[in-house]
C-alpha positions in Angstrom: 60.0 -1.1 -20.4 61.4 -1.3 -16.9 59.1 0.2 -14.2 59.8 1.0 -10.5 58.6 3.4 -7.9 61.9 5.3 -7.8 65.0 5.4 -10.0 68.4 6.3 -8.3 71.0 7.6 -10.7 74.5 6.7 -9.5 75.7 3.9 -7.2 78.2 6.1 -5.2 77.7 6.6 -1.4 75.0 9.0 -2.0 72.9 6.9 -4.4 73.5 3.7 -2.3 72.5 5.4 0.9 69.3 6.8 -0.7 68.4 3.5 -2.3 69.1 1.5 0.8 66.8 3.7 2.9 64.1 3.6 0.2 64.3 -0.2 0.0 64.1 -0.6 3.7 60.9 1.5 3.7 59.3 -0.8 1.2 59.9 1.3 -1.9 60.5 -0.5 -5.2 63.8 1.1 -6.2 66.2 0.7 -9.1 69.7 2.0 -9.1 71.4 2.8 -12.4 75.2 3.0 -12.4 77.4 3.8 -15.4 80.5 1.9 -14.1 80.8 -1.8 -13.6 81.3 -1.4 -9.8 79.6 0.4 -6.9 81.2 3.2 -4.9 81.9 6.2 -7.2 84.8 8.1 -5.7 85.5 5.4 -3.1 87.4 2.4 -4.5 89.9 0.0 -3.1 92.1 -2.9 -4.1 93.7 -5.8 -2.2 97.5 -6.1 -2.2 99.2 -9.4 -2.4 99.8 -9.4 1.4 96.1 -8.8 2.1 96.2 -5.1 2.9 93.5 -3.0 1.5 94.6 0.1 -0.4 92.1 3.0 -0.8 92.1 4.6 -4.2 89.5 7.2 -3.4 88.0 8.7 -0.2 89.4 7.6 3.1 88.9 9.8 6.2 86.3 11.6 8.2 86.0 13.8 11.2 83.8 13.9 14.3 81.2 16.1 12.7 80.6 13.5 10.0 77.7 11.9 11.9 75.7 10.6 9.0 78.6 8.6 7.7 79.4 7.4 11.3 75.9 6.2 11.8 75.9 4.4 8.5 79.2 2.6 9.4 77.7 1.4 12.6 74.6 0.1 10.8 76.7 -1.9 8.4 78.6 -3.6 11.2 81.9 -1.8 10.4 84.4 -0.2 12.7 86.2 3.2 12.8 89.8 3.5 13.9 92.1 6.5 14.2 93.5 7.9 10.9 96.9 9.5 10.2 96.3 12.8 12.1 97.4 11.5 15.5 100.6 9.7 14.3 103.9 10.7 16.0 106.7 12.2 14.2 107.7 15.3 12.1 106.2 16.7 8.9 108.4 17.2 5.8 108.3 20.3 3.7 109.4 20.3 0.0 109.8 24.0 -0.7 111.3 25.9 -3.5 114.6 26.2 -1.6 114.7 22.5 -0.7 113.6 19.9 1.9 112.9 20.8 5.5 111.8 18.6 8.5 109.7 19.7 11.4 107.7 23.0 11.9 107.0 25.4 9.1 110.5 26.5 8.1 109.9 29.9 6.7 107.9 31.4 9.6 109.5 33.8 12.0 107.9 35.3 15.1 106.1 38.1 13.2 104.7 35.5 10.8 103.4 33.4 13.7 101.8 36.3 15.4 100.2 37.4 12.0 98.9 33.8 11.5 97.3 33.7 15.0 95.6 37.1 14.4 94.3 36.1 11.0 93.0 32.8 12.3 91.3 34.5 15.3 89.5 36.9 12.8 88.6 34.0 10.6 87.2 32.2 13.6 85.1 35.2 14.4 83.7 35.3 10.9 83.0 31.5 11.0 80.7 32.1 14.0 78.6 34.6 12.0 77.9 32.2 9.1 74.9 29.9 9.1 76.2 26.8 7.1 72.6 25.9 6.1 71.8 29.4 4.8 75.0 31.4 4.2 73.0 33.6 1.7 71.3 35.2 4.6 74.6 36.6 6.0 74.3 40.5 5.8 77.7 40.6 4.1 77.3 37.4 2.0 77.9 38.9 -1.4 81.2 40.7 -0.4 82.5 37.6 1.5 81.7 35.4 -1.5 83.5 37.8 -4.0 86.6 37.9 -1.8 89.1 35.2 -2.3 90.7 33.8 0.8 94.1 35.3 -0.3 92.5 38.8 -0.8 91.0 38.6 2.5 94.2 37.5 4.3 95.9 40.5 2.8 93.1 42.8 3.8 93.4 41.7 7.5 97.1 42.2 7.5 98.5 38.8 6.8 102.2 38.6 6.1 103.2 37.2 2.6 104.5 34.1 4.5 101.0 33.5 6.0 99.4 33.6 2.6 102.1 31.3 1.3 101.6 28.9 4.1 97.8 28.7 3.6 98.3 28.1 -0.2 100.7 25.2 0.5 98.0 23.8 2.8 95.4 24.0 0.0 97.8 22.3 -2.4 98.1 19.4 0.0 94.2 19.1 0.2 94.0 19.3 -3.7 91.7 22.2 -3.4 91.9 25.4 -5.3 94.5 28.1 -4.5 93.6 30.6 -1.8 93.5 33.1 -4.6 90.7 31.1 -6.3 88.7 30.1 -3.3 85.6 32.0 -2.0 86.0 33.3 1.5 82.3 32.6 2.2 82.7 29.0 1.1 85.7 28.5 3.4 83.8 30.1 6.3 80.8 27.9 5.6 82.8 24.8 5.5 84.3 25.4 9.0 80.9 26.6 10.4 79.3 23.2 9.6 81.5 21.5 12.1 79.7 23.3 14.9 83.0 23.6 16.7 83.4 27.2 18.2 87.1 26.9 18.0 87.1 26.0 14.3 89.7 28.1 12.4 91.6 27.3 9.2 91.3 23.7 7.9 92.8 21.3 10.5 93.5 17.6 10.0 92.6 17.2 13.7 89.1 18.3 12.9 88.4 16.8 9.5 90.6 13.7 9.1 90.8 11.7 12.3 89.0 8.5 11.5 88.9 5.8 8.9 87.0 2.6 8.4 89.2 -0.3 9.5 87.6 -2.7 6.9 88.2 0.0 4.1 86.1 3.0 3.2 85.0 1.3 -0.1 83.6 -1.6 2.0 80.8 0.8 3.1 79.7 1.0 -0.5 80.3 -2.7 -1.1 78.1 -3.7 1.8 75.2 -1.5 0.7 75.5 -2.8 -2.8 75.2 -6.3 -1.5 72.1 -5.4 0.4 70.5 -3.9 -2.7 71.4 -6.9 -4.9 69.4 -7.2 -8.0 68.1 -3.6 -7.7 71.4 -2.4 -9.0 72.1 -2.2 -12.8 75.7 -1.6 -13.9 77.0 -0.4 -17.2 73.9 1.9 -17.3 75.1 5.2 -18.7 72.3 7.8 -18.6 71.9 10.1 -21.6 68.4 11.6 -21.1 66.0 12.2 -18.1 62.4 13.4 -18.4 60.9 14.7 -15.2 57.1 15.1 -14.8 54.6 14.7 -12.0 52.8 12.3 -14.4 55.8 10.0 -14.4 59.6 10.2 -15.0 61.7 8.4 -17.6 65.4 7.7 -17.9 67.1 6.7 -21.2 70.4 4.9 -21.4 73.1 5.1 -24.0 72.1 1.7 -25.1 68.6 3.0 -25.9 67.0 1.1 -22.9 64.4 3.0 -21.1 63.3 3.0 -17.4 60.3 4.7 -15.8 59.4 5.6 -12.3 57.3 8.0 -10.2 60.3 9.9 -8.9 64.1 10.2 -9.4 67.0 10.6 -7.1 70.0 12.1 -9.0 73.5 11.6 -7.4 75.5 12.1 -10.6 78.3 14.6 -10.0 77.8 18.0 -11.5 80.5 17.5 -14.1 79.1 14.4 -15.9 75.5 15.7 -15.2 76.2 18.5 -17.8 76.3 15.9 -20.6 72.8 14.5 -19.7 69.7 16.1 -21.3 67.2 16.8 -18.6 63.6 17.8 -19.6 61.2 19.1 -17.0 63.5 20.9 -14.5 63.1 24.5 -14.0 65.6 26.9 -15.6 66.7 28.1 -12.2 67.4 24.6 -10.9 69.5 23.8 -14.0 71.4 27.1 -13.7 72.1 26.3 -10.0 73.5 22.8 -10.9 75.5 24.1 -13.8 77.2 26.7 -11.7 78.7 24.1 -9.3 82.3 23.0 -9.9 84.6 20.1 -8.9 88.3 20.5 -8.4 90.2 18.5 -10.9 92.3 16.1 -8.8 94.1 12.8 -9.2 95.1 10.5 -6.5 98.3 8.5 -6.0 98.6 5.6 -3.6 102.0 3.8 -2.8 102.5 0.7 -0.8 105.7 -0.3 0.9 106.5 -3.3 3.1 106.4 -1.1 6.2 106.3 2.5 7.3 110.0 3.0 6.9 109.8 6.8 7.3 108.9 6.3 11.0 112.5 5.0 11.6 113.6 8.5 10.7 111.2 10.1 13.1 108.7 11.2 10.3 105.0 10.8 10.5 104.4 10.4 6.7 102.7 13.8 6.2 104.4 16.1 3.8 103.6 19.4 2.1 105.1 20.0 -1.4 105.4 23.5 -2.9 107.1 21.9 -6.0 106.6 18.8 -8.0 103.3 17.1 -9.0 101.9 15.9 -5.6 100.6 18.5 -3.2 101.7 16.4 -0.2 101.3 13.0 1.4 99.7 11.3 4.3 99.7 7.8 5.9 96.7 5.7 4.7 97.6 2.7 6.9 100.8 0.8 7.8 103.2 1.1 4.9 100.7 2.8 2.6 101.0 6.5 1.6 98.3 8.5 -0.1 98.8 11.7 -2.1 96.7 14.1 -4.2 97.7 16.0 -7.4 96.1 19.4 -7.0 94.2 21.3 -9.7 97.1 23.6 -10.3 99.3 20.6 -11.4 96.9 18.5 -13.4 98.3 19.8 -16.7 101.8 18.5 -16.1 100.4 15.3 -14.6 98.0 14.4 -17.3 100.2 15.4 -20.2 103.1 13.1 -19.0 103.4 9.5 -20.3 102.2 7.0 -17.7 105.7 5.4 -17.3 107.3 8.7 -16.9 104.7 9.8 -14.3 105.6 6.8 -12.4 109.2 7.6 -12.3 108.6 11.3 -11.4 106.3 10.3 -8.6 109.0 8.1 -7.2 111.6 10.8 -7.5 109.3 13.1 -5.4 108.8 10.4 -2.8 112.6 9.9 -2.6 113.2 13.6 -2.2 110.6 13.5 0.7 111.4 10.3 2.5 114.8 9.1 1.2 116.1 6.2 -1.0 113.9 3.6 0.6 110.9 5.2 -1.2 112.3 4.2 -4.6 111.0 0.5 -4.5 107.4 0.3 -3.5 105.5 -2.9 -3.7 102.7 -1.0 -5.6 102.0 2.4 -7.0 98.6 3.2 -8.3 97.0 6.3 -9.8 93.4 7.2 -10.2 92.9 10.2 -12.5 89.5 11.3 -11.1 90.0 14.7 -12.9 89.3 12.9 -16.2 87.3 10.0 -15.1 84.2 10.4 -17.4 81.8 9.6 -14.6 83.3 11.9 -12.0 85.3 14.7 -13.7 86.7 15.8 -10.4 87.1 15.0 -6.7 86.0 17.5 -4.2 83.5 20.4 -4.6 85.3 23.7 -5.6 84.0 27.1 -4.7 85.6 30.0 -6.6 84.8 33.7 -5.6 81.1 34.3 -6.5 80.1 30.7 -6.7 78.2 30.5 -3.4 75.9 33.3 -4.5 75.8 32.1 -8.0 74.7 28.6 -7.0 72.2 30.2 -4.6 69.8 28.8 -2.0 68.5 26.1 -4.4 71.8 24.3 -3.6 71.0 21.0 -1.9 67.2 21.3 -2.2 64.8 19.3 -4.3 62.3 19.8 -7.1 59.9 16.9 -6.7 59.7 14.4 -8.3 63.4 15.1 -9.0 65.4 14.7 -5.8 69.2 15.7 -5.6 71.9 14.2 -3.5 75.7 13.7 -3.6 78.9 15.1 -2.1 78.4 18.2 -4.3 75.2 19.0 -2.5 76.5 19.3 1.0 78.8 22.1 2.3 82.1 20.7 1.4 81.9 17.3 -0.2 83.7 14.3 1.1 82.1 11.0 2.1 79.9 12.6 4.8 78.3 14.9 2.1 77.3 11.9 0.0 75.8 9.9 2.8 74.1 12.8 4.5 72.5 14.1 1.3 71.6 10.6 0.1 69.8 9.7 3.3 68.1 13.2 3.4 66.8 12.8 -0.2 65.3 9.4 0.7 63.7 11.0 3.9 62.3 13.9 1.9 60.8 11.6 -0.7 59.3 9.3 1.9 57.9 12.3 3.7 56.3 13.6 0.5 
C-alpha cells in the first residue's frame, strides 16, 4: 500500500503545477503519470544542431498570467513568437496559391467583416467568462453556431468562408460546429475591450526561449521521487474517509484527497466511484478537438528570402496552415475535419503528402527538411485530443460545475479553463492546489 496526503493524477502542466505548489506548502504529494515522461501535451526534441523542436503546445498571449508567472519562478524567459514576424501570408485555396492579403475579399466583404466583428465585440463585452451561464440569452447564444450567427447578422458568404479557414488553421472545429457562446467566452477572458475574432496578436505572441516543454521538465525535476511514471489509472474511489487509486498493474495508492488532471477523453475509460452523477455528467459532456501536429525543421527560414513570414492558411490538403516555431522550424496542425484522411494514410505516404503541401506553399526548398515529426494527439491514448472543443449546446450542457471541485476530488487541466492551451493547465492546476490548501 502506498500512502500520501494527496494524489495528483497526470503529470502534464496542470498536474505538475498543482503538485509543485502542494509540495512547497509541505503536503506529502504523489503524482501518477501513465506515460514515461512528464509534460502531457507539451513535448520537445533536440535536433542534431542543438535546436529544440516543440511537438506540442508552444505559444501564449499577454492574458496568460498564470503561465507567465510560473515561467518566471522557474528561471525561464519569454521571447516574441511568430505573430510579429515580417512578410506575407500564403493562402492555399481551392483555386490555387495566393500571397498577401485575403485574396477573395472585395470591398463589400471587408465592410461586412468589420460590421460582424463589431457586433461580435459588443457581445463579448456582455459575457462574464467565469459565469457565462448567467447571461440572459445564454441558452440561445450557446445553441447558435458561429456560422449561423454570422449569417444572421448579415455576413457575406466570403466572411463565413474566411472565418472557417481561420478555424482550420487553429485546428478547432468548423464555425458551423462551434458554439457562439463558447467563442464569446473565450475572447471575454482576455479582458481586452477591443477583443474581436481570434487574433494571433492577442493569443500567440510569446514563447519560452528554452522550450515550452522545459517548463514541465523543470517542475518534474523539482518533484523528483514524488513522480511515478508508467502508472496507468483504471479506477478511482473518492470518499471523505479516504481516497484510493488503482493502476492497470493492480498496484494501489491511497490518500486523503485527489487532484485529477487527466483529459476528459481518457478519463471516460476510468471507473470513478464516489462522484455525484451531476459531476460525472458534466465531465462526460466535455469534448476535445481531434488534432495532430506536424513539425518540420530546415537549415534556415528560407521562405523569408521570398518575403514570406511562414504563416499560411490551407483550404485544401491535410494541414490547416503553418506558422514559424523558431528559426528554420515550421509548425502545423491537422484539424479535426481532416483527421480521417490523415490517420488512414500509411506513415510513409503521409510524410510525402505533407512535403507536397509544404512545397505548394513555400516552394521547392521545402522538399528537403532536416526533420519532419508528427504527433498524433487525436489518437494518443492518454490525450485523445488537443484543445477543448465546444459544439453548439455544450456550454449549457457542461454547466456551471465546469472547473469547480467536489472535495476531496479536485479537478484541473486545460479542459477546465475557458479555452485550453497551456495557460488553462497552469491556471487550473495552481487553483486546485490553492483550493485544497484553503480547505
